[in-house]
KOLMARKOL-534408 format. One line per field, with one value per residue (C-alpha): residue number from 1; residue in three letters; x, y negated, z. Coordinates in Angstrom, 1 decimal, always signed. Example, Ala and Ser with C-alpha at 12.3 -4.5 7.8 and 13.67 -1.06 7.14 Angstrom:
// KOLMARKOL-534408
n	c(1  2)
res	c(ala  ser)
X	c(+12.3  +13.7)
Y	c(+4.5  +1.1)
Z	c(+7.8  +7.1)
This chain:
// KOLMARKOL-534408
n	c(1  2  3  4  5  6  7  8  9  10  11  12  13  14  15  16  17  18  19  20  21  22  23  24  25  26  27  28  29  30  31  32  33  34  35  36  37  38  39  40  41  42  43  44  45  46  47  48  49  50  51  52  53  54  55  56  57  58  59  60  61  62  63  64  65  66  67  68  69  70  71  72  73  74  75  76  77  78  79  80  81  82  83  84  85  86  87  88  89  90  91  92  93  94  95  96  97  98  99  100  101  102  103  104  105  106  107  108  109  110  111  112  113  114  115  116  117  118  119  120  121  122  123  124  125  126  127  128  129  130  131  132  133  134  135  136  137  138  139  140  141  142  143  144  145  146  147  148  149  150  151  152  153  154  155  156  157  158  159  160  161  162  163  164  165  166  167  168  169  170  171  172  173  174  175  176  177  178  179  180  181  182  183  184  185  186  187  188  189  190  191  192  193  194  195  196  197  198  199  200  201  202  203  204  205  206  207  208  209  210  211  212  213  214  215  216  217  218  219  220  221  222  223  224  225  226  227  228  229  230  231  232  233  234  235  236  237  238  239  240  241  242  243  244  245  246  247  248  249  250  251  252  253  254  255  256  257  258  259  260  261  262  263  264  265  266  267  268  269  270  271  272  273  274  275  276  277  278  279  280  281  282  283  284  285  286  287  288  289  290  291  292  293  294  295  296  297  298  299  300  301  302  303  304  305  306  307  308  309  310  311  312  313  314  315  316  317  318  319  320  321  322  323  324  325  326  327  328  329  330  331  332  333  334  335  336  337  338  339  340  341  342  343  344  345  346  347  348  349  350  351  352  353  354  355  356  357  358  359  360  361  362  363  364  365  366  367  368  369  370  371  372  373  374  375  376  377  378  379  380  381  382  383  384  385  386  387  388  389  390  391  392  393  394  395  396  397  398  399  400  401  402  403  404  405  406  407  408  409  410  411  412  413  414  415  416  417  418  419  420  421  422  423  424  425  426  427  428  429  430  431  432  433  434  435  436  437  438  439  440  441  442  443  444  445  446  447  448  449  450  451  452  453  454  455  456  457  458  459  460  461  462  463  464  465  466  467  468  469  470  471  472  473  474  475  476  477  478  479  480  481  482  483  484  485  486  487  488  489  490  491  492  493  494  495  496  497  498  499  500  501  502  503  504  505  506  507  508  509  510  511  512  513  514  515  516  517  518  519  520  521  522  523  524  525  526  527  528  529  530  531  532  533  534  535  536  537  538  539  540  541  542)
res	c(unk  unk  unk  unk  unk  unk  unk  unk  unk  unk  unk  unk  unk  unk  unk  unk  unk  unk  unk  unk  unk  unk  unk  unk  unk  unk  unk  unk  unk  unk  unk  unk  unk  unk  unk  unk  unk  unk  unk  unk  unk  unk  unk  unk  unk  unk  unk  unk  unk  unk  unk  unk  unk  unk  unk  unk  unk  unk  unk  unk  unk  unk  unk  unk  unk  unk  unk  unk  unk  unk  unk  unk  unk  unk  unk  unk  unk  unk  unk  unk  unk  unk  unk  unk  unk  unk  unk  unk  unk  unk  unk  unk  unk  unk  unk  unk  unk  unk  unk  unk  unk  unk  unk  unk  unk  unk  unk  unk  unk  unk  unk  unk  unk  unk  unk  unk  unk  unk  unk  unk  unk  unk  unk  unk  unk  unk  unk  unk  unk  unk  unk  unk  unk  unk  unk  unk  unk  unk  unk  unk  unk  unk  unk  unk  unk  unk  unk  unk  unk  unk  unk  unk  unk  unk  unk  unk  unk  unk  unk  unk  unk  unk  unk  unk  unk  unk  unk  unk  unk  unk  unk  unk  unk  unk  unk  unk  unk  unk  unk  unk  unk  unk  unk  unk  unk  unk  unk  unk  unk  unk  unk  unk  unk  unk  unk  unk  unk  unk  unk  unk  unk  unk  unk  unk  unk  unk  unk  unk  unk  unk  unk  unk  unk  unk  unk  unk  unk  unk  unk  unk  unk  unk  unk  unk  unk  unk  unk  unk  unk  unk  unk  unk  unk  unk  unk  unk  unk  unk  unk  unk  unk  unk  unk  unk  unk  unk  unk  unk  unk  unk  unk  unk  unk  unk  unk  unk  unk  unk  unk  unk  unk  unk  unk  unk  unk  unk  unk  unk  unk  unk  unk  unk  unk  unk  unk  unk  unk  unk  unk  unk  unk  unk  unk  unk  unk  unk  unk  unk  unk  unk  unk  unk  unk  unk  unk  unk  unk  unk  unk  unk  unk  unk  unk  unk  unk  unk  unk  unk  unk  unk  unk  unk  unk  unk  unk  unk  unk  unk  unk  unk  unk  unk  unk  unk  unk  unk  unk  unk  unk  unk  unk  unk  unk  unk  unk  unk  unk  unk  unk  unk  unk  unk  unk  unk  unk  unk  unk  unk  unk  unk  unk  unk  unk  unk  unk  unk  unk  unk  unk  unk  unk  unk  unk  unk  unk  unk  unk  unk  unk  unk  unk  unk  unk  unk  unk  unk  unk  unk  unk  unk  unk  unk  unk  unk  unk  unk  unk  unk  unk  unk  unk  unk  unk  unk  unk  unk  unk  unk  unk  unk  unk  unk  unk  unk  unk  unk  unk  unk  unk  unk  unk  unk  unk  unk  unk  unk  unk  unk  unk  unk  unk  unk  unk  unk  unk  unk  unk  unk  unk  unk  unk  unk  unk  unk  unk  unk  unk  unk  unk  unk  unk  unk  unk  unk  unk  unk  unk  unk  unk  unk  unk  unk  unk  unk  unk  unk  unk  unk  unk  unk  unk  unk  unk  unk  unk  unk  unk  unk  unk  unk  unk  unk  unk  unk  unk  unk  unk  unk  unk  unk  unk  unk  unk  unk  unk  unk  unk  unk  unk  unk  unk  unk  unk  unk  unk  unk  unk  unk  unk  unk  unk  unk  unk  unk  unk  unk  unk  unk  unk  unk  unk  unk  unk  unk  unk  unk  unk  unk  unk  unk  unk  unk  unk  unk  unk  unk  unk  unk  unk  unk  unk  unk  unk  unk  unk  unk  unk  unk  unk  unk  unk  unk)
X	c(+223.3  +226.1  +225.7  +222.0  +222.5  +224.9  +222.5  +219.7  +221.9  +223.0  +219.5  +218.4  +215.6  +212.2  +211.7  +209.5  +206.8  +207.2  +204.1  +202.0  +202.4  +199.3  +197.2  +198.1  +195.6  +194.3  +196.0  +193.9  +192.4  +194.2  +193.1  +191.6  +189.5  +188.4  +187.3  +185.4  +183.7  +182.7  +181.4  +179.3  +177.9  +177.0  +175.3  +173.2  +172.3  +171.4  +169.2  +167.4  +166.8  +165.5  +163.0  +161.4  +162.0  +158.4  +157.1  +158.8  +158.9  +156.8  +154.0  +155.8  +158.7  +156.2  +156.0  +159.7  +159.2  +156.4  +158.5  +161.4  +159.2  +157.7  +161.2  +162.5  +159.5  +160.1  +157.2  +159.6  +160.2  +156.5  +154.0  +151.0  +152.1  +151.8  +151.9  +155.4  +155.2  +158.1  +156.5  +159.6  +161.9  +165.3  +166.3  +169.4  +167.4  +164.8  +167.6  +169.3  +166.0  +165.1  +168.5  +167.9  +164.4  +165.7  +168.1  +165.4  +165.6  +162.2  +162.3  +160.9  +163.5  +166.4  +165.5  +165.5  +168.6  +170.6  +169.4  +170.6  +174.0  +174.2  +173.4  +176.2  +178.5  +177.6  +178.4  +181.8  +182.5  +181.6  +184.0  +186.7  +189.5  +189.5  +189.8  +187.7  +185.4  +184.7  +183.9  +181.6  +179.9  +179.5  +177.9  +175.5  +174.4  +173.9  +171.6  +169.5  +166.2  +165.1  +168.4  +167.8  +164.1  +164.7  +167.7  +165.3  +162.2  +162.6  +163.3  +166.5  +167.0  +169.9  +171.7  +171.3  +172.7  +175.6  +176.4  +176.1  +178.6  +181.0  +180.8  +181.2  +183.2  +185.7  +188.8  +190.1  +193.7  +194.2  +193.3  +190.9  +189.1  +188.9  +187.3  +184.9  +183.8  +183.0  +181.0  +179.2  +178.3  +176.9  +175.0  +173.5  +172.0  +170.5  +169.2  +167.3  +165.7  +167.6  +170.9  +172.4  +171.5  +173.3  +176.5  +176.4  +175.7  +178.6  +180.9  +179.6  +180.1  +183.7  +184.3  +182.8  +184.6  +187.9  +187.7  +189.7  +189.0  +188.3  +190.8  +190.5  +189.1  +186.1  +185.3  +185.4  +183.1  +180.6  +181.0  +180.4  +177.2  +176.0  +176.8  +174.9  +172.0  +171.9  +172.1  +169.2  +167.3  +167.7  +166.6  +163.6  +162.5  +163.0  +161.5  +158.9  +158.1  +158.7  +161.6  +160.6  +160.1  +156.3  +156.8  +158.6  +156.1  +153.2  +154.9  +156.3  +154.2  +154.3  +157.2  +155.0  +152.8  +155.4  +158.2  +156.4  +155.3  +158.8  +160.6  +158.3  +159.0  +162.8  +162.6  +161.0  +163.7  +166.5  +165.0  +164.6  +167.7  +169.7  +168.9  +166.9  +169.5  +172.7  +173.9  +172.9  +175.0  +178.0  +177.7  +177.5  +180.6  +182.6  +181.5  +182.2  +185.4  +187.0  +189.8  +193.0  +191.8  +188.7  +190.7  +191.0  +189.4  +192.7  +196.2  +197.9  +194.9  +194.8  +191.1  +189.1  +186.6  +184.2  +183.2  +182.2  +180.2  +178.3  +177.5  +176.4  +174.1  +172.5  +172.0  +170.8  +168.4  +166.7  +166.5  +164.8  +162.5  +161.3  +159.5  +157.1  +158.3  +157.0  +153.9  +155.8  +157.0  +160.5  +161.6  +162.6  +163.7  +166.2  +167.8  +170.6  +171.7  +172.4  +175.9  +177.4  +175.4  +176.7  +180.2  +180.1  +178.3  +181.0  +183.6  +181.9  +181.4  +185.0  +186.0  +184.6  +187.3  +190.3  +193.5  +196.6  +198.2  +195.2  +194.5  +192.9  +190.3  +189.5  +186.8  +184.8  +185.1  +184.1  +181.1  +180.0  +180.5  +178.3  +175.6  +175.6  +175.4  +172.5  +170.6  +171.1  +169.9  +166.9  +165.9  +166.1  +164.0  +161.4  +161.2  +161.8  +158.6  +156.5  +158.5  +158.0  +154.2  +154.2  +156.3  +153.9  +150.9  +152.4  +153.4  +149.8  +148.4  +151.0  +150.2  +146.5  +146.9  +149.1  +146.3  +143.7  +146.0  +146.4  +142.7  +142.0  +144.5  +142.5  +139.0  +138.8  +139.7  +143.1  +143.0  +140.3  +141.2  +141.2  +141.4  +142.9  +145.3  +147.6  +149.4  +152.2  +151.6  +148.0  +148.8  +152.1  +150.3  +147.2  +149.0  +145.9  +146.2  +145.8  +144.4  +146.6  +144.3  +147.2  +149.2  +152.5  +152.1  +149.5  +150.6  +147.4  +146.8  +150.5  +149.8  +146.6  +146.8  +147.6  +144.7  +145.8  +142.8  +144.8  +148.5  +149.4  +152.7  +152.3  +148.5  +147.8  +146.7  +143.5  +140.9  +137.8  +136.1  +139.2  +139.4  +135.7  +136.3  +138.9  +136.0  +137.8  +135.8  +136.8  +137.3  +138.9  +138.1  +139.2  +142.1  +139.7  +137.6  +137.7  +134.4  +133.2  +130.2  +129.0  +126.0  +127.9  +127.4  +130.3  +131.9  +131.7  +133.3  +136.6  +136.8  +139.9  +139.9  +141.5  +138.8  +135.8  +135.5  +135.0  +132.9  +130.4  +129.9  +126.6  +128.4  +130.0  +126.8  +125.0  +127.6  +129.1  +127.7  +129.3  +130.8  +132.7  +135.7  +136.4  +140.0  +142.0  +141.4  +137.6  +137.0  +135.8  +137.2  +134.7  +135.2  +133.0  +132.3  +131.1  +127.5  +127.8  +131.0  +129.6  +128.3  +131.8  +133.1  +131.0  +133.4  +132.4  +129.4  +126.9)
Y	c(-79.3  -81.9  -81.9  -82.4  -85.2  -86.9  -86.5  -87.9  -90.7  -91.5  -91.4  -94.9  -96.2  -96.5  -100.0  -102.1  -104.1  -107.8  -109.4  -111.2  -115.0  -116.8  -118.0  -121.5  -124.3  -125.5  -128.7  -131.8  -132.1  -134.6  -138.2  -138.8  -135.6  -136.2  -139.7  -138.5  -135.8  -138.3  -140.7  -137.9  -137.1  -140.7  -140.9  -137.8  -139.3  -142.6  -140.8  -139.1  -142.4  -143.9  -141.1  -141.9  -145.6  -146.6  -144.1  -145.6  -146.9  -144.3  -145.5  -145.2  -147.4  -150.3  -149.9  -150.8  -153.6  -155.2  -155.0  -156.6  -159.3  -160.2  -160.3  -162.6  -164.8  -165.3  -163.1  -160.6  -156.9  -156.1  -154.6  -156.7  -160.1  -160.0  -156.1  -154.8  -151.2  -149.4  -147.9  -147.9  -144.9  -146.7  -149.8  -150.4  -150.2  -152.7  -155.1  -154.9  -155.5  -158.4  -160.0  -159.6  -161.0  -164.0  -164.6  -164.3  -160.6  -158.9  -155.8  -153.3  -154.3  -154.5  -151.1  -149.4  -151.1  -150.5  -146.9  -146.2  -147.7  -145.6  -142.5  -143.3  -143.8  -140.5  -138.8  -140.5  -139.4  -135.8  -135.8  -138.0  -135.4  -134.7  -131.0  -128.6  -127.6  -131.3  -132.2  -129.2  -130.4  -133.9  -132.3  -130.3  -133.3  -135.3  -132.6  -132.6  -134.2  -134.6  -136.5  -138.9  -139.4  -140.1  -142.3  -144.8  -144.0  -147.3  -145.7  -145.1  -141.6  -142.7  -144.4  -141.4  -139.1  -141.4  -141.5  -137.7  -137.3  -139.8  -138.1  -134.5  -134.7  -137.5  -136.2  -138.3  -138.4  -142.2  -145.0  -146.5  -143.2  -142.5  -146.0  -145.2  -142.1  -144.1  -146.5  -143.7  -142.1  -145.3  -146.2  -142.7  -143.1  -146.5  -145.1  -142.0  -140.7  -137.5  -139.3  -138.5  -134.9  -134.8  -136.2  -133.9  -130.9  -131.7  -132.0  -128.7  -127.0  -128.2  -126.8  -123.4  -123.1  -124.2  -122.0  -124.5  -127.7  -130.7  -133.5  -137.0  -138.4  -136.1  -136.7  -140.4  -140.1  -138.3  -140.9  -143.7  -142.0  -141.5  -145.1  -146.4  -144.3  -145.7  -149.2  -148.6  -146.9  -150.0  -152.3  -150.1  -150.2  -153.9  -155.0  -152.3  -151.1  -147.5  -144.9  -143.0  -144.6  -144.7  -143.4  -140.3  -139.9  -139.9  -137.1  -134.9  -131.7  -128.7  -126.5  -123.4  -125.3  -127.3  -124.7  -122.2  -124.9  -126.5  -123.2  -122.6  -126.1  -125.5  -122.2  -123.9  -126.6  -124.1  -122.0  -124.9  -126.9  -123.6  -122.8  -119.6  -118.5  -118.8  -122.0  -120.7  -117.6  -119.7  -122.0  -118.9  -117.4  -120.7  -121.0  -117.3  -116.8  -120.2  -120.6  -122.6  -125.6  -125.9  -128.1  -128.5  -131.0  -132.0  -132.3  -129.0  -127.2  -123.5  -123.2  -124.3  -127.1  -125.2  -122.9  -125.9  -127.4  -124.2  -124.1  -127.7  -127.2  -124.2  -126.0  -129.3  -127.6  -125.8  -128.9  -130.7  -127.8  -128.2  -131.4  -129.4  -130.8  -133.8  -134.8  -136.5  -134.6  -133.2  -132.6  -136.1  -134.9  -132.4  -134.6  -135.7  -132.1  -132.0  -133.6  -131.1  -128.3  -129.2  -129.5  -125.8  -124.6  -126.3  -124.4  -121.1  -121.7  -122.7  -119.1  -118.1  -120.2  -117.9  -119.0  -119.7  -116.4  -114.2  -113.0  -109.8  -111.6  -114.2  -112.4  -111.3  -114.6  -116.5  -114.2  -114.8  -118.6  -118.5  -116.5  -119.0  -121.9  -120.3  -119.7  -123.3  -124.6  -122.3  -123.3  -127.0  -126.4  -124.5  -126.8  -130.4  -130.7  -129.7  -132.0  -134.9  -134.3  -134.5  -137.7  -139.2  -138.4  -140.1  -143.1  -143.4  -143.6  -146.3  -148.5  -148.1  -149.1  -152.0  -153.2  -152.9  -154.8  -157.6  -157.8  -157.9  -160.7  -162.8  -161.7  -161.7  -164.3  -164.1  -162.2  -159.7  -156.5  -153.2  -149.6  -147.1  -144.2  -145.2  -148.0  -148.7  -150.5  -151.7  -153.5  -154.9  -156.5  -157.6  -159.1  -158.2  -157.0  -153.2  -150.4  -147.4  -144.5  -142.0  -143.8  -144.5  -148.2  -147.8  -147.0  -145.3  -142.9  -141.8  -140.4  -138.6  -134.8  -133.3  -131.8  -128.1  -127.3  -128.1  -128.5  -131.8  -133.3  -136.9  -136.7  -134.6  -137.4  -139.4  -141.0  -142.3  -143.6  -145.7  -147.1  -148.2  -149.7  -152.0  -153.3  -153.6  -155.6  -153.2  -149.4  -147.5  -143.8  -141.0  -143.2  -145.6  -143.9  -145.8  -146.1  -147.8  -149.6  -150.8  -148.6  -145.4  -143.3  -142.7  -139.2  -138.0  -134.7  -136.6  -137.7  -136.2  -133.9  -136.6  -139.1  -137.0  -137.8  -141.5  -141.0  -138.7  -140.8  -142.5  -145.8  -145.9  -145.1  -147.8  -150.6  -150.2  -150.1  -149.3  -152.1  -152.5  -154.6  -155.5  -154.7  -156.5  -153.4  -154.0  -150.9  -151.0  -149.5  -148.3  -149.3  -150.0  -153.4  -154.1  -155.3  -158.4  -159.5  -158.8  -162.4  -163.8  -161.8  -162.6  -161.0  -157.6  -156.2  -153.9)
Z	c(-19.2  -19.5  -23.2  -22.9  -20.4  -22.8  -25.7  -23.6  -22.4  -25.9  -27.4  -28.3  -26.1  -27.8  -29.3  -27.1  -28.9  -28.1  -26.5  -29.0  -28.8  -27.6  -30.5  -31.6  -31.4  -34.7  -35.8  -36.4  -39.8  -42.0  -41.3  -44.7  -44.7  -41.1  -41.9  -44.9  -42.8  -40.1  -42.8  -44.3  -40.9  -40.3  -43.6  -42.9  -39.5  -41.1  -43.6  -40.7  -38.9  -42.1  -42.6  -39.2  -39.0  -39.8  -37.3  -34.3  -31.6  -29.7  -27.4  -24.1  -25.3  -25.3  -21.5  -21.2  -23.8  -21.7  -18.5  -20.5  -21.9  -18.5  -17.0  -19.7  -19.3  -15.6  -14.4  -12.7  -13.3  -13.5  -16.0  -14.8  -13.4  -9.6  -9.3  -8.4  -9.6  -11.2  -14.3  -16.5  -16.7  -17.3  -15.4  -17.4  -20.7  -19.5  -18.4  -21.8  -23.6  -21.4  -22.0  -25.8  -25.5  -23.7  -26.6  -29.2  -30.1  -30.0  -27.8  -30.4  -33.1  -30.6  -29.1  -32.5  -33.8  -30.6  -30.4  -33.9  -33.1  -29.9  -31.8  -34.3  -31.4  -29.9  -33.3  -33.2  -29.6  -30.6  -33.5  -32.0  -31.8  -35.6  -35.2  -37.2  -34.2  -33.4  -37.0  -37.2  -34.0  -35.5  -38.6  -36.5  -34.5  -37.6  -39.0  -35.9  -36.8  -33.1  -32.4  -35.2  -34.3  -30.6  -31.3  -32.7  -30.5  -28.7  -25.3  -23.5  -24.9  -27.2  -24.4  -22.1  -24.9  -25.4  -21.6  -21.3  -24.2  -22.6  -19.2  -20.5  -23.7  -23.2  -21.3  -18.4  -19.8  -19.5  -17.1  -19.6  -20.1  -16.4  -15.9  -18.8  -16.9  -13.9  -16.0  -17.7  -14.4  -12.9  -16.1  -16.3  -12.8  -13.8  -17.2  -16.3  -13.1  -13.4  -14.0  -10.5  -11.0  -14.3  -12.8  -9.8  -12.0  -14.2  -11.2  -9.9  -13.3  -13.3  -9.8  -10.6  -14.0  -12.5  -9.4  -7.5  -5.6  -7.8  -8.3  -6.9  -10.2  -10.2  -6.6  -7.2  -10.3  -8.1  -5.4  -8.0  -9.1  -5.5  -4.6  -7.6  -6.7  -3.2  -4.4  -6.8  -4.0  -1.8  -4.7  -5.4  -1.7  -1.4  -4.7  -5.5  -2.0  -2.9  -2.7  -5.9  -9.3  -9.9  -13.4  -12.0  -9.2  -11.7  -13.7  -10.9  -10.6  -8.2  -9.4  -9.7  -12.1  -14.0  -14.5  -16.7  -19.1  -19.0  -19.7  -22.7  -24.0  -23.4  -25.3  -28.3  -28.2  -28.0  -30.8  -33.2  -32.2  -32.2  -35.8  -34.9  -32.4  -34.6  -32.9  -29.5  -30.1  -31.3  -28.2  -25.9  -27.6  -27.1  -23.4  -22.5  -24.5  -25.1  -27.6  -26.9  -29.0  -26.9  -24.6  -20.9  -18.5  -16.9  -18.4  -17.6  -16.4  -17.0  -17.5  -20.6  -20.4  -22.7  -19.8  -17.7  -20.6  -20.9  -17.2  -17.2  -20.1  -18.5  -15.1  -16.6  -19.0  -16.1  -14.1  -16.9  -17.5  -13.9  -15.0  -17.2  -20.5  -22.4  -24.3  -27.2  -30.2  -30.7  -27.1  -26.0  -22.5  -23.9  -26.6  -24.3  -24.2  -27.9  -27.9  -25.5  -27.1  -30.6  -29.1  -28.0  -31.2  -33.3  -31.4  -31.8  -35.6  -36.0  -35.1  -38.5  -40.2  -40.9  -39.3  -41.4  -42.6  -41.5  -45.1  -44.0  -42.0  -44.6  -46.6  -43.6  -41.9  -45.0  -45.4  -41.8  -42.2  -45.4  -43.6  -40.7  -43.0  -44.9  -41.6  -40.5  -43.9  -43.8  -40.3  -41.3  -44.4  -42.4  -39.3  -40.5  -42.6  -39.6  -37.3  -39.8  -39.7  -35.9  -36.0  -38.6  -36.5  -33.5  -35.6  -36.9  -33.4  -32.3  -35.4  -34.6  -31.0  -32.0  -34.3  -31.5  -29.1  -31.6  -32.2  -28.5  -28.0  -30.6  -29.5  -25.7  -23.0  -21.4  -18.1  -19.3  -17.6  -19.6  -18.3  -20.7  -21.0  -23.9  -21.9  -24.4  -27.7  -27.0  -23.7  -25.2  -28.2  -26.3  -23.3  -21.1  -17.5  -17.4  -15.2  -16.1  -15.9  -15.8  -13.1  -14.8  -13.8  -11.1  -7.5  -6.4  -9.3  -9.2  -5.7  -6.6  -6.5  -9.9  -11.9  -12.6  -14.8  -18.0  -19.0  -20.5  -19.1  -18.0  -18.0  -14.9  -12.5  -12.8  -10.5  -12.3  -9.2  -8.3  -11.9  -11.8  -8.3  -10.0  -12.1  -15.5  -18.0  -20.8  -20.8  -23.7  -23.8  -26.3  -27.3  -29.1  -31.8  -35.2  -37.0  -40.2  -38.8  -35.3  -35.5  -35.2  -32.0  -29.7  -30.1  -26.5  -27.5  -28.0  -24.4  -22.8  -19.8  -17.6  -18.6  -17.8  -14.1  -15.2  -18.3  -16.5  -13.4  -12.8  -12.1  -15.5  -17.3  -15.3  -15.4  -18.9  -22.5  -25.8  -27.8  -31.1  -31.9  -35.5  -36.7  -39.4  -41.7  -41.6  -39.4  -35.8  -32.6  -30.0  -26.4  -23.4  -21.9  -18.4  -18.8  -16.7  -18.6  -22.2  -22.5  -22.0  -25.0  -28.0  -30.4  -29.2  -31.1  -29.5)
């Protein structure tokens, strides 16, 4: 037994396997290569903006332009002089455009140029760290046709996307960047009605992902957003006499009615923006199993920021879907989600790049990367042509309404009131006072119960009797049919569902008659003129 014990004692202990070292973060890409990659991404983005440049701004952008022009002219923050109704969606954007207009920069040109620059700035924010995941994210954002289109749509979409990227993707690792986050939070509240929700949802996502109380900086950022919201609320109550923006009130719908349509719209956006699910899977992987290079929100924090970005995207997307979606092409409301989404997708795709020394993994990973690139390319080839056709159709309408507005300015006396639904380009170019039949700039219609007989976001509220009681001299129905000669009959089948209560009323048939306005092209637009006002507008042909 002693011999056995001595042998056992003398037997060398089994070799213990040393714990594997944690995977190293990927080093930054060399400065020259990173600069070339970002330059290529900016070139692709610029090409996308160029493709849609003539099709923008979209019609709703002209609402902000008219507010900005009136403010610069000293009329106040109003759509119709003398009517204080908050029909714009972004106060900060209107103030920027008004300042530019006062300095001689026309709002449409300024909005498109500034939007293009903000989109480029968002790309640079996404790729700022010069690591492979960030450069991939910048490339994905540059390839997004909705991002390019809505960067130059004339609205505050590009500014909102830039602010979301600054809030979510820029780490607070210096005094300047922490101050920048405060500025981004405050501006986001002033730029979009859901701005406060975005800041609070990001703060909540940080808290949940971290599983620990938030630091002082994050609490102060949330306080900055809340304080800005309260100041805006006070201004809104004192100046506009309301506690909710009229543009938001007109579009808010009962949740049981809006959410199904909004979720369907969100699903279409995710499917197309996610390259048929490939980018969505990559983003999900990065959020659920973050890599060391995915970074951390605070210096020395033990949890990865990628998880917080994923939670924020999920919560904010659902909050936006509750609005019911948007009537404009290419998912305008969801575009500010693209920078953080591409941030996560780039991190997921970077897993396909083999690490240094991992020769066994290289063929499989390269094959997976090639397959992902092929799916992304195929999805772009399949979806972009259809998206361009939708954009072109929208642009054709806006150019037509601009022509009608210019013709009205030349043909009818100033002060002639017109009732219509497309309250963007036509009112901007005509300069006429407007009765907004959908309520964006009308306090009464914004409070009418939503019509649930159809689904068309932003077009659910109407009141034909109220519109006729305002006694507009002109009424535009069916978006203004274009005809070749004044003798053509009006196409009543084109009247929209939200116009039928007006068009079918006895008062309308009694008090209004069909008229034709000649356009610069030689065609005519059909509209209706109040019978007792027709003699004062000889340019309108019966």
